[in-house]
C-alpha positions in Angstrom: 82.8 52.8 116.9 86.3 52.1 117.8 88.7 54.3 119.8 90.9 55.3 116.8 87.8 56.5 114.9 86.5 58.5 117.8 89.9 60.2 118.5 90.3 60.9 114.8 86.8 62.2 114.4 87.3 64.5 117.4 90.7 65.8 116.0 88.9 66.4 112.7 86.6 68.7 114.7 89.2 70.2 117.0 91.4 71.7 114.3 88.9 73.5 112.1 87.1 75.0 115.1 90.4 76.5 116.2 91.3 77.8 112.7 87.8 79.3 112.1 87.6 80.9 115.5 91.1 82.5 115.0 90.0 83.9 111.7 86.9 85.4 113.3 89.0 86.8 116.1 91.1 88.6 113.5 88.0 90.0 111.8 86.6 91.3 115.1 89.9 92.8 116.4 88.2 96.2 117.2 86.2 94.4 119.9 89.4 93.6 121.8 89.0 92.5 125.4 85.3 91.9 125.4 83.7 88.7 126.7 80.9 89.4 124.2 83.5 89.1 121.5 84.8 85.7 122.8 81.3 84.3 123.0 80.1 85.6 119.6 83.3 84.5 117.8 83.2 81.0 119.3 79.5 80.7 118.5 80.0 81.9 114.9 82.9 79.5 114.5 80.9 76.6 115.9 77.9 77.4 113.6 80.2 77.7 110.5 82.0 74.4 111.2 78.8 72.5 111.9 77.2 73.8 108.7 80.3 72.9 106.6 80.3 69.5 108.2 76.6 68.9 107.5 76.8 70.1 104.0 79.9 68.2 103.2 78.6 65.0 104.9 75.3 65.2 103.1 77.1 65.8 99.8 79.5 62.9 100.1 77.0 60.5 101.7 74.2 61.6 99.2 71.9 62.1 102.1 72.0 61.9 105.9 73.5 58.4 106.0 76.5 59.4 108.0 77.1 60.0 111.8 75.8 63.6 111.7 74.6 63.8 115.3 78.0 62.4 116.5 79.7 65.0 114.3 77.7 67.8 115.7 78.4 66.7 119.2 82.2 66.6 118.5 82.2 70.0 116.9 80.2 71.4 119.9 82.6 69.9 122.4 85.6 71.1 120.5 84.3 74.6 120.3 83.4 74.6 124.0 87.0 73.7 124.8 88.3 76.6 122.7 85.8 78.9 124.3 87.1 77.8 127.7 90.7 78.3 126.6 89.8 81.8 125.3 88.0 82.8 128.5 90.9 81.5 130.6 93.5 83.3 128.4 91.5 86.5 128.6 91.3 86.2 132.4 95.1 85.6 132.7 95.8 88.6 130.4 93.6 90.9 132.5 95.3 89.7 135.7 98.8 90.2 134.3 97.8 93.7 133.0 96.4 94.6 136.4 99.6 93.4 138.2 101.8 95.4 135.8 99.8 98.6 136.4 100.0 98.2 140.2 103.7 97.3 140.3 
């Protein structure tokens, strides 16, 4: 596969994983500040995106004659990146909140 295809394929995984995870975060707002929330929301987002990818790919290819394993890997990597961003953001927010309470 060429570089443009690989970057485009990754971008096609990166955007929906972000959007679906933000929707799930909105739906689980009452769990605010929980690492369990971050993990479950990102896991659910990854599963939803992979299932949609597999169903749509199988539908359009009329079978499994498409790069499904490559797609699953791209969605998993994209979701792991968003999970890392969410954990880091949560850590920064807790740190800032702690500094504001002390100062």
